[in-house]
C-alpha positions as a LaTeX table, in Angstrom:
\begin{tabular}{lrrr}
\hline
Residue & $x$ (\AA) & $y$ (\AA) & $z$ (\AA) \\
\hline
Met1 & 14.61 & $-35.44$ & 33.82 \\
Ser2 & 10.83 & $-35.00$ & 34.04 \\
Thr3 & 9.65 & $-37.95$ & 31.98 \\
His4 & 6.06 & $-38.87$ & 32.64 \\
Pro5 & 5.71 & $-42.69$ & 32.63 \\
Leu6 & 2.40 & $-42.68$ & 30.75 \\
Leu7 & 3.37 & $-40.09$ & 28.15 \\
Lys8 & 7.01 & $-41.12$ & 27.82 \\
Val9 & 7.89 & $-37.50$ & 27.22 \\
Asp10 & 10.69 & $-35.52$ & 28.83 \\
Ile11 & 8.55 & $-32.58$ & 29.88 \\
Ser12 & 11.61 & $-30.41$ & 30.46 \\
Gln13 & 12.30 & $-30.58$ & 26.72 \\
Leu14 & 9.00 & $-28.85$ & 25.95 \\
Ser15 & 8.84 & $-25.10$ & 25.61 \\
Val16 & 6.98 & $-23.12$ & 28.26 \\
Ala17 & 4.13 & $-22.58$ & 25.80 \\
Glu18 & 3.95 & $-26.33$ & 25.10 \\
Arg19 & 3.89 & $-27.14$ & 28.82 \\
Ile20 & 1.12 & $-24.61$ & 29.40 \\
Gln21 & $-0.85$ & $-26.13$ & 26.52 \\
Leu22 & $-0.30$ & $-29.61$ & 27.98 \\
Ala23 & $-1.59$ & $-28.44$ & 31.37 \\
Glu24 & $-4.64$ & $-26.86$ & 29.73 \\
Asp25 & $-5.31$ & $-30.02$ & 27.72 \\
Leu26 & $-5.05$ & $-32.15$ & 30.85 \\
Trp27 & $-7.42$ & $-29.87$ & 32.76 \\
Asp28 & $-9.91$ & $-29.86$ & 29.88 \\
Ser29 & $-9.85$ & $-33.67$ & 29.79 \\
Ile30 & $-10.64$ & $-33.75$ & 33.52 \\
Leu31 & $-13.53$ & $-31.30$ & 33.11 \\
Glu32 & $-15.02$ & $-33.53$ & 30.42 \\
Gln33 & $-15.31$ & $-36.29$ & 33.03 \\
Gln34 & $-16.03$ & $-34.27$ & 36.15 \\
Glu35 & $-18.94$ & $-36.52$ & 37.10 \\
Glu36 & $-16.25$ & $-39.05$ & 38.05 \\
Leu37 & $-15.09$ & $-36.67$ & 40.80 \\
Pro38 & $-17.90$ & $-36.79$ & 43.34 \\
Leu39 & $-18.18$ & $-34.15$ & 46.04 \\
Ser40 & $-17.96$ & $-35.11$ & 49.67 \\
Glu41 & $-21.03$ & $-34.45$ & 51.80 \\
Ala42 & $-19.24$ & $-31.49$ & 53.42 \\
Gln43 & $-18.36$ & $-30.00$ & 50.02 \\
Gln44 & $-21.95$ & $-30.37$ & 48.81 \\
Gln45 & $-23.29$ & $-28.75$ & 51.97 \\
Glu46 & $-20.88$ & $-25.83$ & 51.59 \\
Leu47 & $-21.91$ & $-25.29$ & 47.97 \\
Asp48 & $-25.57$ & $-25.44$ & 48.97 \\
Arg49 & $-24.93$ & $-22.92$ & 51.77 \\
Arg50 & $-23.15$ & $-20.52$ & 49.43 \\
Leu51 & $-25.85$ & $-20.81$ & 46.77 \\
Glu52 & $-28.56$ & $-20.10$ & 49.34 \\
Ser53 & $-26.59$ & $-17.11$ & 50.62 \\
Tyr54 & $-26.26$ & $-15.77$ & 47.08 \\
Lys55 & $-29.97$ & $-16.24$ & 46.39 \\
Lys56 & $-30.82$ & $-14.25$ & 49.52 \\
Asn57 & $-28.48$ & $-11.38$ & 48.63 \\
Pro58 & $-27.01$ & $-11.50$ & 45.11 \\
Ala59 & $-25.36$ & $-8.10$ & 45.54 \\
Ser60 & $-23.29$ & $-9.20$ & 48.54 \\
Gly61 & $-20.54$ & $-10.81$ & 46.47 \\
Ser62 & $-17.90$ & $-9.35$ & 44.20 \\
Ser63 & $-17.83$ & $-9.30$ & 40.43 \\
Trp64 & $-15.12$ & $-11.27$ & 38.63 \\
Glu65 & $-13.58$ & $-7.96$ & 37.54 \\
Ala66 & $-13.28$ & $-6.79$ & 41.16 \\
Val67 & $-11.83$ & $-10.09$ & 42.33 \\
Lys68 & $-9.32$ & $-10.14$ & 39.48 \\
Lys69 & $-8.26$ & $-6.59$ & 40.27 \\
Arg70 & $-7.66$ & $-7.51$ & 43.93 \\
Leu71 & $-5.61$ & $-10.55$ & 42.88 \\
Val72 & $-3.52$ & $-8.67$ & 40.33 \\
Ser73 & $-2.99$ & $-5.49$ & 42.35 \\
Pro74 & $-3.61$ & $-6.24$ & 46.04 \\
Asn75 & $-1.63$ & $-3.19$ & 47.21 \\
Glu76 & $-3.74$ & $-0.73$ & 45.23 \\
Leu77 & $-6.88$ & $-1.24$ & 47.30 \\
\hline
\end{tabular}
C-alpha cells in the first residue's frame, strides 16, 4: 500500500493519469513558494558563472529543440 500519511490516500488506487496530475500539482505548489528554497553559495556562484558565460557568447549553447531531440533520440546524432 502507498498511503501518504498527510493525504490519507492509497496512491496505488489512483490511475496513472491521476498520479501524474498529483505530481504536477505538487510541483506547482512548490514553485509557488520557491523563495523558501534558498540556493547554497556554491549553487548561486554556478548560476552566476553560467549566466556570465551565456552573456559573453549567447550562441554557444543549444536550443531547447536541439536538447530535446538529443534526449529523445540520442542514437540519431
